[in-house]
C-alpha positions, 0 to 999 in steps of 0.5 A: 506544496505551500498554499495547496489544498489539503490532500485527502488520503483514503487508507485502510485494508483491502476490500473496504471500498476505498476506490468507491469512496475516493471516486465519490470524494473526487467528484464532490471536491473537484479532485484528481486521484493519486494511486497509493496501491503498489500493485496498481502501478503495473500495466496488465495487472488489472483483475487481480488488483481490483483496478478500476477500468478507465470506463469506471473512473467517471472521467476523473484523472487517475495518476500513478496507475499503469506506470510500470512494466510487470518486469520492473520492481517498484521503487518507493523513492521514484514513487515519491518523486513522481507522485509529488510531482503529480500533486504539484500539477493537481494543485496548479490546476486548482484541483484537489488531490485524493490519494487512494490505496492501502500500501502504507509505505507508499502513503507515507512516502507521498505524505510524510517526511521520509528520506531514502538512504543511497545504495551500494551494489558492492555492499549489498552483494557482500551482504547477500552472499553472507545470507547464502552462506550464513542464513538470514537469521545470523544477519538478523542477529547482527541487526538486533545487536546494531539496531534493536528497533529495526530488528524488532520490526523486521522478521528474521526470515525477511532476508531482503529487508535485513540486508537493506537495513544492514546496508544502510547502517554500514553506509550511513553510520546511523541506525536504520530505524532513524531513516524510517518515516515518522508521523510528520506530514511534509505534505499537509493532508487529512487521512480517512481510514475505512474500518470494517467488521471482520466477518463482513470483510472476510465475506467481501474478500471471498466475493472479490475472489469469486468475481476475479476468477469469473472475470478471467484472473487465470487468463490475465496471469497466463498472459503476464507470465508469457510476457514475464513477471518481475519478483515484485509482481510475481509475489503479489497476492492472487498472482503468486497463487495462480502461477502456482496453479499454472505450474501444477503446484495447486489445483483450482480449489486450493488456489482460490482458497489460498488467494482468499487467505492471502488477502485476509492476511494482507488486510490484517497487515494493512490494518496494523500499519494504519492502526499505528498511525494516530493521525488517521480518522476512522469511519465505518465502511458500512455507514450508509452516510459514509460519503457525507461523513468523509466530507465533514472530516475534510471540511473540518480539516480545511477550516483547521478545526478537525480535532485529533482522532479519538483514541479508540481501539475498535478499528484495531480490534475489528481485524484482530486475530 
């Protein structure tokens, strides 16, 4: 990426307007968009992910959208390889890359110094068998003994991540936490975070759920279910709840309420992730001059004169519990 223009990354919680800002900046900066929303990788998962339709993309090329079948599980390592190849292509065309999305791990994989330890099917199978026999809490206790830092960031009920952490420790002989991404750019970038008042964001989420329902979310999920959904796709917010509706486990009111609640939880989680990154420059999503404010940040970063973000807990507070 040497010599390429800084990547502009638009990050933050769902429903804050990242896609709209990304389009506006790509237009003004002669850019192309690289998706960093892990659910927008999937073909056919359009309504429930608020994916921009081709006609809404203003002729701007979009990369890493519709690249996976819903039966597939996304791979962060594969994404890093393919998305960085997209960055190189964009730079070779003399254009600006604008990364847009709220999946923090994928943003970090795109931009940061982040390695991926290998896997061993036999080790993983043995650990998964132990989860079945002993329970995930027993393995979490083992992780806490071997790598307290990793255990602190992984809940005891998250068996998949506990197994992965123990697998990496066994294969590498190093703490799992040592392989986690650091706040160090491998791809030079400027990150712009969109912050939003909690009450306003909650209202936006309710409106988004209503719009998705009216746009045919249930029909979209029915079609996807007939084709087959993998583990990742079936657990996505919006899709999991509609699958429960189709299975008779929820009624329509309960499903819509559950989607809104799940989206609010996702927004808090995303804000927690990006709020811990000291490199993010936060802007108010409701600012009428948002695009100009963002362009000012990009220009300052390009000139090397962008000061580190001011330590301000407001973005973290606005989505607090």
